[in-house]
C-alpha distance (Angstrom), angle and dihedral (degrees) to the residues before:
residue distance angle dihedral
M1 . . .
E2 3.78 . .
H3 3.76 96.7 .
R4 3.79 90.0 55.0
N5 3.77 92.0 54.7
N6 3.79 91.8 46.5
N7 3.77 87.7 52.8
H8 3.78 93.9 65.6
G9 3.81 95.0 67.8
F10 3.79 96.8 60.7
L11 3.81 93.5 41.7
Q12 3.79 90.2 49.1
G13 3.79 88.5 53.6
A14 3.79 88.9 50.5
F15 3.81 89.4 50.2
I16 3.82 91.6 53.3
L17 3.80 92.0 49.0
T18 3.81 89.8 46.5
L19 3.80 91.3 55.4
A20 3.80 89.5 49.1
G21 3.79 89.6 48.2
L22 3.79 90.9 52.3
V23 3.79 91.0 51.4
V24 3.80 90.0 48.0
K25 3.80 91.9 50.4
L26 3.79 92.3 47.3
L27 3.79 90.3 49.9
G28 3.78 88.2 47.2
A29 3.78 90.0 54.3
L30 3.80 89.1 52.7
Y31 3.77 90.3 64.5
R32 3.81 103.6 23.8
L33 3.80 96.3 56.3
P34 3.82 97.5 50.7
L35 3.81 89.0 35.9
A36 3.81 89.9 59.7
R37 3.78 89.2 51.9
I38 3.81 93.7 47.7
I39 3.81 100.1 46.7
E40 3.83 93.0 24.9
D41 3.79 127.3 -156.0
E42 3.80 96.6 -43.5
G43 3.79 93.4 49.9
M44 3.79 91.1 47.6
G45 3.79 89.0 48.5
L46 3.82 91.0 54.0
Y47 3.79 91.2 47.1
Q48 3.80 91.2 48.9
M49 3.80 91.2 48.7
A50 3.81 90.6 58.1
Y51 3.79 95.9 40.3
P52 3.85 98.1 65.6
I53 3.81 90.0 52.7
Y54 3.80 90.6 50.8
I55 3.80 90.8 48.2
T56 3.80 90.6 47.2
L57 3.80 93.3 55.0
L58 3.79 90.9 40.9
S59 3.79 89.1 52.8
I60 3.80 90.9 52.7
S61 3.80 92.8 47.6
T62 3.81 101.9 40.9
A63 3.82 116.2 2.9
G64 3.79 99.4 97.1
I65 3.79 104.0 30.1
P66 3.85 99.0 64.1
T67 3.81 89.5 52.4
A68 3.80 89.6 47.3
I69 3.81 89.7 50.0
S70 3.79 90.8 50.3
K71 3.80 92.7 49.1
M72 3.81 96.3 45.3
V73 3.81 94.3 44.4
A74 3.82 91.0 49.3
E75 3.81 91.9 49.2
K76 3.80 94.4 48.8
R77 3.80 93.1 45.6
A78 3.81 90.2 49.7
L79 3.82 86.9 56.9
G80 3.83 92.8 46.0
Q81 3.82 94.0 -109.2
Y82 3.82 97.9 136.3
R83 3.80 95.3 154.6
E84 3.77 90.8 54.1
S85 3.80 92.3 46.8
H86 3.81 89.9 57.1
R87 3.80 91.6 47.4
V88 3.80 87.8 55.5
F89 3.81 88.2 57.0
K90 3.82 95.8 47.7
I91 3.78 94.0 47.8
S92 3.80 92.5 46.6
L93 3.82 91.3 48.2
F94 3.80 90.3 56.8
I95 3.80 92.1 47.0
L96 3.81 93.8 48.8
T97 3.81 93.1 47.2
I98 3.81 91.3 56.2
I99 3.80 93.4 43.4
G100 3.82 93.7 46.8
L101 3.80 93.0 51.0
S102 3.80 92.0 47.4
F103 3.79 95.0 51.7
T104 3.79 92.7 46.3
V105 3.80 89.5 57.0
V106 3.82 91.4 45.5
L107 3.81 92.9 54.2
L108 3.79 92.1 48.4
L109 3.80 90.1 52.6
I110 3.82 98.2 47.3
S111 3.82 100.3 37.0
R112 3.80 95.0 101.2
F113 3.80 92.7 49.9
L114 3.81 92.2 48.2
A115 3.79 93.6 49.3
D116 3.80 95.3 48.2
N117 3.80 101.6 37.2
I118 3.81 109.1 23.7
L119 3.79 104.0 31.1
A120 3.81 94.2 31.4
N121 3.80 90.5 -140.9
S122 3.81 119.6 97.9
K123 3.81 91.0 -161.4
A124 3.82 89.7 70.8
Y125 3.83 89.2 72.3
Y126 3.79 93.4 82.5
P127 3.83 97.9 53.6
L128 3.82 88.6 46.3
I129 3.80 96.1 57.3
S130 3.80 91.1 41.9
I131 3.79 95.4 56.1
A132 3.82 96.6 41.6
P133 3.86 98.8 90.7
A134 3.81 90.3 58.0
I135 3.82 89.0 74.8
F136 3.81 91.4 65.5
F137 3.80 96.3 50.1
V138 3.81 95.4 40.8
S139 3.81 90.1 51.5
I140 3.80 92.0 57.0
M141 3.80 91.5 42.6
S142 3.80 92.0 52.9
A143 3.82 91.4 59.1
F144 3.81 90.8 58.6
R145 3.81 92.2 45.6
G146 3.79 92.1 50.2
F147 3.81 90.7 50.8
F148 3.80 95.1 50.4
Q149 3.80 92.2 44.3
G150 3.79 89.6 51.3
M151 3.80 86.5 56.4
Q152 3.84 84.5 52.9
T153 3.80 88.5 -121.0
M154 3.79 105.8 132.2
V155 3.81 100.1 173.2
P156 3.85 96.1 85.4
S157 3.80 91.1 52.3
A158 3.80 90.6 46.3
I159 3.81 94.1 51.1
S160 3.79 93.0 45.4
Q161 3.81 91.4 50.9
I162 3.79 90.3 55.0
A163 3.81 92.0 45.9
E164 3.80 90.2 49.5
Q165 3.78 92.8 53.2
L166 3.81 92.8 44.0
G167 3.79 89.9 54.0
R168 3.78 90.0 50.3
V169 3.80 94.1 49.4
V170 3.80 93.8 47.1
A171 3.81 92.4 50.6
V172 3.81 102.5 42.0
F173 3.80 104.6 70.0
P174 3.82 99.8 46.3
L175 3.80 88.0 49.7
V176 3.81 94.7 46.6
Y177 3.80 94.2 47.7
F178 3.80 91.2 45.8
F179 3.81 94.1 52.8
L180 3.83 100.3 33.5
P181 3.84 95.1 87.9
R182 3.82 88.4 57.5
G183 3.80 93.4 58.1
I184 3.78 142.7 -68.8
E185 3.82 92.4 -87.2
F186 3.81 91.1 58.2
A187 3.79 91.5 47.2
A188 3.82 88.7 52.7
A189 3.81 88.0 49.9
G190 3.79 89.6 53.8
A191 3.79 89.5 52.9
A192 3.81 90.1 48.1
F193 3.81 91.3 56.5
G194 3.81 90.0 62.0
P195 3.84 93.2 83.5
V196 3.81 89.2 55.6
V197 3.80 92.7 56.7
G198 3.79 90.3 43.1
A199 3.80 93.1 51.9
I200 3.80 91.0 51.6
A201 3.81 90.4 51.1
G202 3.81 93.1 48.0
L203 3.81 92.2 48.2
F204 3.80 91.8 50.0
V205 3.81 90.8 54.4
L206 3.81 92.1 50.0
L207 3.80 91.5 49.7
V208 3.81 90.2 52.9
I209 3.83 92.2 48.5
Y210 3.80 92.1 46.5
K211 3.79 90.9 51.7
R212 3.81 90.5 51.6
Q213 3.83 91.5 46.7
R214 3.80 92.3 47.5
R215 3.81 93.5 93.4
I216 3.82 92.3 54.8
I217 3.79 91.8 45.5
T218 3.81 91.1 49.4
S219 3.80 92.4 49.7
E220 3.82 90.5 51.4
I221 3.79 90.6 51.0
S222 3.82 91.4 48.2
A223 3.81 90.8 51.5
D224 3.82 92.0 48.6
M225 3.81 106.6 113.7
S226 3.81 96.5 177.1
S227 3.79 115.7 119.6
F228 3.80 96.1 -157.4
T229 3.80 114.7 117.1
E230 3.78 121.1 179.8
S231 3.79 117.5 -155.0
T232 3.79 119.5 -109.3
S233 3.79 91.2 -119.4
S234 3.80 91.1 51.5
I235 3.82 92.5 51.1
A236 3.80 91.1 47.4
Y237 3.80 90.9 47.3
N238 3.82 92.9 49.4
L239 3.80 91.5 46.7
I240 3.78 93.4 50.6
T241 3.80 97.6 41.2
F242 3.80 91.3 49.0
A243 3.81 91.6 43.8
I244 3.80 98.1 48.9
P245 3.84 97.1 73.7
I246 3.81 90.8 43.7
T247 3.80 90.0 48.3
L248 3.79 90.2 50.9
G249 3.79 89.6 49.2
G250 3.79 91.0 49.0
L251 3.78 89.5 47.7
I252 3.79 97.3 53.1
I253 3.81 98.4 73.8
P254 3.83 96.2 42.0
V255 3.81 88.7 50.0
M256 3.79 89.8 49.2
N257 3.81 89.2 48.8
L258 3.78 88.3 50.4
A259 3.78 88.7 51.5
D260 3.80 88.2 49.0
A261 3.80 90.3 55.7
G262 3.79 88.0 61.6
I263 3.82 102.2 29.7
V264 3.80 98.2 44.7
N265 3.79 95.1 45.7
R266 3.79 93.8 46.6
K267 3.82 94.7 44.1
L268 3.80 91.1 49.0
Q269 3.80 89.7 51.5
L270 3.80 90.2 49.5
A271 3.81 87.8 51.3
G272 3.80 88.8 60.4
F273 3.79 103.9 -91.1
T274 3.81 120.5 132.2
V275 3.81 120.5 -117.0
K276 3.80 90.2 -105.0
R277 3.81 93.6 47.7
A278 3.82 92.4 46.3
T279 3.81 89.3 51.3
E280 3.81 90.0 49.8
L281 3.81 92.5 52.0
Y282 3.79 90.7 47.3
G283 3.80 89.2 50.1
Q284 3.81 90.2 51.8
L285 3.80 91.2 52.6
T286 3.80 100.1 43.0
G287 3.80 103.7 22.6
M288 3.81 100.0 38.8
A289 3.82 112.9 18.2
G290 3.81 94.5 32.0
P291 3.82 96.9 58.9
L292 3.81 90.5 49.3
I293 3.80 94.1 58.2
N294 3.79 88.6 46.7
L295 3.81 91.6 59.3
P296 3.83 97.5 75.5
V297 3.80 90.5 38.5
I298 3.82 89.6 71.3
V299 3.81 85.7 84.0
T300 3.80 92.9 61.0
I301 3.80 92.6 41.0
A302 3.81 87.2 56.5
L303 3.79 90.5 44.0
G304 3.78 90.6 52.3
A305 3.80 93.2 50.8
S306 3.81 89.5 52.8
L307 3.80 97.1 38.6
V308 3.81 97.8 58.0
P309 3.84 97.2 60.3
A310 3.82 91.9 34.5
I311 3.81 93.5 53.7
S312 3.82 91.2 40.7
E313 3.81 90.6 52.9
A314 3.82 91.5 51.2
I315 3.80 92.2 49.1
A316 3.84 91.9 46.1
I317 3.82 91.0 58.0
N318 3.84 91.6 41.0
D319 3.81 94.1 -116.0
H320 3.80 99.0 142.9
R321 3.79 92.2 165.2
L322 3.80 89.4 60.0
A323 3.81 90.5 47.8
S324 3.81 90.7 52.3
Y325 3.79 92.2 47.2
R326 3.81 93.0 50.0
A327 3.80 92.0 46.8
S328 3.81 91.8 51.1
A329 3.80 91.9 47.0
G330 3.80 90.4 51.6
I331 3.80 92.9 52.0
R332 3.81 91.8 47.3
V333 3.81 92.9 51.1
A334 3.82 90.7 47.1
L335 3.82 91.6 54.6
I336 3.81 93.8 44.7
F337 3.80 89.8 59.7
A338 3.82 101.6 30.8
L339 3.82 100.1 53.0
P340 3.83 98.4 56.3
S341 3.80 91.7 39.2
A342 3.79 91.8 55.7
A343 3.80 93.4 45.3
G344 3.79 92.6 47.3
L345 3.80 94.0 50.7
Y346 3.80 90.4 48.0
A347 3.80 95.5 46.7
L348 3.81 95.0 46.7
A349 3.81 100.7 28.3
R350 3.80 98.6 127.7
P351 3.83 96.8 38.4
I352 3.81 90.6 50.1
C353 3.82 93.0 49.9
I354 3.80 91.6 47.1
L355 3.80 89.3 49.8
L356 3.78 96.2 47.5
Y357 3.80 104.5 30.1
R358 3.82 105.0 14.6
N359 3.78 83.2 -125.2
S360 3.79 119.0 116.2
E361 3.82 91.8 -177.8
A362 3.81 91.1 71.4
G363 3.80 86.9 64.7
V364 3.81 89.1 71.0
P365 3.83 96.9 67.4
L366 3.81 90.5 33.5
S367 3.81 93.0 58.6
V368 3.81 88.4 58.5
L369 3.79 98.1 35.8
A370 3.82 91.6 51.7
F371 3.81 92.2 79.5
G372 3.78 88.7 58.6
V373 3.82 89.0 72.0
I374 3.81 90.5 75.1
F375 3.78 96.3 50.1
L376 3.80 96.2 37.4
S377 3.82 89.1 53.3
L378 3.79 92.5 49.0
N379 3.79 91.9 45.4
Q380 3.80 93.2 52.6
T381 3.80 93.9 45.5
T382 3.79 96.1 47.2
A383 3.81 92.3 43.9
S384 3.82 89.5 55.4
I385 3.80 90.8 50.4
L386 3.80 91.3 51.5
Q387 3.81 91.0 47.1
G388 3.79 89.8 50.9
I389 3.80 91.8 57.7
G390 3.79 91.5 45.4
K391 3.82 97.2 -105.7
T392 3.79 93.9 126.4
V393 3.80 97.9 149.6
I394 3.82 96.4 58.4
P395 3.84 98.1 67.3
V396 3.80 90.2 44.1
K397 3.80 92.4 56.0
N398 3.79 91.5 45.6
L399 3.80 93.7 48.1
L400 3.80 90.7 48.1
I401 3.81 89.8 54.7
G402 3.80 89.6 49.9
A403 3.80 92.5 46.1
L404 3.80 92.2 52.1
M405 3.80 88.5 52.3
K406 3.81 88.8 50.7
V407 3.80 93.6 52.4
L408 3.80 92.1 46.1
L409 3.81 92.5 53.0
N410 3.81 92.9 42.6
Y411 3.78 91.0 53.4
S412 3.80 93.8 43.8
L413 3.80 100.6 43.0
T414 3.81 108.3 30.1
G415 3.80 93.3 66.5
I416 3.82 91.8 57.8
P417 3.84 104.1 97.5
E418 3.81 94.2 -144.4
I419 3.82 91.9 52.7
N420 3.84 101.6 30.8
I421 3.84 112.3 143.3
R422 3.82 92.2 9.0
G423 3.80 87.3 69.9
A424 3.81 91.9 62.3
A425 3.81 90.7 48.5
L426 3.81 92.3 49.0
G427 3.79 90.9 48.9
T428 3.80 90.6 54.9
V429 3.82 93.1 49.8
T430 3.80 92.7 47.9
G431 3.79 92.3 48.6
Y432 3.79 92.9 55.2
L433 3.82 91.3 43.3
V434 3.79 91.4 57.7
A435 3.82 94.6 44.0
S436 3.81 95.2 47.0
C437 3.81 94.1 49.4
L438 3.80 91.4 50.6
N439 3.81 90.8 47.8
L440 3.80 92.9 49.7
A441 3.78 90.3 53.8
A442 3.81 90.1 50.1
V443 3.82 93.9 49.0
N444 3.79 91.0 49.2
R445 3.79 89.5 50.4
E446 3.82 97.9 44.3
V447 3.81 103.3 34.9
G448 3.76 107.0 11.1
I449 3.79 118.6 -120.0
I450 3.79 116.8 -127.4
W451 3.80 96.9 -132.6
D452 3.80 113.2 -152.2
I453 3.81 94.4 172.0
R454 3.78 94.6 -174.0
Q455 3.81 96.8 50.2
M456 3.80 98.4 33.5
I457 3.81 101.4 41.2
I458 3.81 119.3 2.7
T459 3.81 98.0 48.2
P460 3.84 95.9 46.8
I461 3.83 91.3 46.5
V462 3.82 94.3 49.4
S463 3.81 90.2 46.2
T464 3.81 90.5 48.3
V465 3.81 93.6 51.6
A466 3.81 90.3 50.3
M467 3.80 89.9 48.8
A468 3.82 94.7 49.5
I469 3.81 93.5 48.6
S470 3.79 92.3 48.4
A471 3.82 92.7 46.8
I472 3.82 94.3 50.7
H473 3.79 95.4 46.8
S474 3.80 92.3 42.2
Y475 3.80 91.3 54.0
K476 3.80 93.5 48.8
A477 3.80 93.6 47.6
L478 3.79 94.1 44.3
F479 3.80 93.6 47.5
I480 3.80 91.0 52.8
Y481 3.79 89.5 50.4
T482 3.84 100.5 40.4
N483 3.83 103.4 22.6
S484 3.82 84.9 -145.5
N485 3.79 121.0 121.4
T486 3.80 91.7 -165.9
I487 3.80 95.8 54.3
S488 3.79 93.3 39.7
T489 3.81 93.8 50.1
F490 3.80 96.2 47.2
L491 3.80 92.9 46.8
A492 3.81 92.8 44.7
I493 3.82 90.0 52.7
A494 3.80 89.9 48.9
V495 3.81 92.3 49.0
G496 3.80 91.2 48.5
A497 3.81 92.5 49.4
I498 3.81 92.4 49.1
V499 3.80 93.1 47.7
Y500 3.82 91.7 48.3
T501 3.80 92.5 49.2
I502 3.81 93.2 48.1
F503 3.80 93.2 48.6
L504 3.81 92.2 45.0
L505 3.80 91.9 51.7
A506 3.80 95.4 41.4
L507 3.81 93.5 49.4
G508 3.80 94.0 46.6
G509 3.80 98.0 -109.0
V510 3.81 89.7 143.7
N511 3.78 130.7 26.2
E512 3.78 140.1 -160.9
N513 3.80 94.0 -86.7
D514 3.80 91.6 57.6
F515 3.80 91.2 65.2
E516 3.80 91.8 61.2
I517 3.80 88.7 77.7
I518 3.83 89.6 69.1
P519 3.82 107.3 87.8
G520 3.79 115.0 -125.0
I521 3.79 104.4 -15.6
G522 3.82 99.5 44.8
P523 3.82 99.6 90.9
R524 3.81 92.3 42.8
L525 3.79 91.7 49.8
A526 3.81 90.0 49.9
K527 3.80 90.2 51.8
I528 3.82 92.0 52.7
L529 3.80 92.4 48.5
K530 3.80 91.1 49.3
E531 3.79 90.4 52.7
L532 3.81 88.1 53.2
N533 3.83 90.0 49.2
L534 3.81 90.4 -119.6
L535 3.78 97.6 116.8
R536 3.78 132.8 60.4
R537 3.78 125.8 -149.9
């Protein structure tokens, strides 16, 4: 079927971005884990207090426009309007440059006020001013990424993501060690400057790739025979009006995280914890447990980047069946990865935190936060589908409802001494649960989900249960035998992954066509699995 073949391109793009995301996360672990040990809980807490503010301003300045670029470029290319697609990029690049510069200056000017009055910790001033210039460079970089993704070419974005993280890793430790003797706040500021160096590195890579692709882009423009020319003001208006709801949606969670930085710390102090202890608990939640649940979510981030232009292309050519098929495939892939990831993080929460951070306490919020992987993944995937069909307001409303639920639970539960930091974790999970369920209903209504209950839901759940049971019992048995948390955790994860894969293949959770999304080795791997009777057609 034609729509099945067309489906492979967008999933292959998602696969490429997923691989890049994995590399980025692994590189991030290379600096985050030792960084946590060097600047300890308080330093991580200071860093994590500044980071939500940076992300909030970055969300305002860039969150919606790259997606709008991707959508508009994909639509115009689907209609053969290559000249217009490039004009979309040039206009958006100018807009993002101005916005990025403006917000960098704003953060530099208000950092002292934010540290003293919002975060209630004057030491947070130094990380804030250090991270501010990253907004400018990331804004420019996002214009290039949106353009390439609109062309449904994900490799430039993937390479730039890796370069960005490499730049960050290379810069962090010299800066931290240089500033550490001056105080923990200056060491945290050194760590916060890493994203600036990374953004410069990522932007440089994109500029090089764009220069090399310029000949192809120029030839496409020369061959463009369409006479349609949209005015600059119209393109800018369409970019901004499409981007505003997405920007608001991207802003909701950072704003809620910013609220958490104040609410959680204050409520913990009211519950009897000292300022230092409250900061430590907050650091465990946001600086240790939080990054772990974001690791499996790289799959749905990649899916989202591929889904928006893929769905937009299908809608532009009036192929609603293709749009429905791609939406359903995206949801299925999200569940296949999210369910086992959540179960694994829950089952091995404490061992994983001991392994990575030498801190068993971080396993407490992680064991609750783990379930958020499922709903965060679904929320991101369904929001991208809705954005692709132009329904940008729906996911914003749904996420706002979920975010309000999150704040309500955080405020109500975190101040209870027996619950403390678990309350903030539970609030986050509940917020994403509400938003994802509302989004799923909207996608089913607007696009129509092709529900294969057995393949999409039953098989992944059964495989996940088998994986979780095997991982827990493997860890316990191995720890008794080896008395080593490191060995036991790694082997338990491996056992769980193998069991999940075997069950998923045996029960028909994936088929031969799914392997075509893997560049190069996919078809050969499918052939081997078929010969072993582990893969269905």
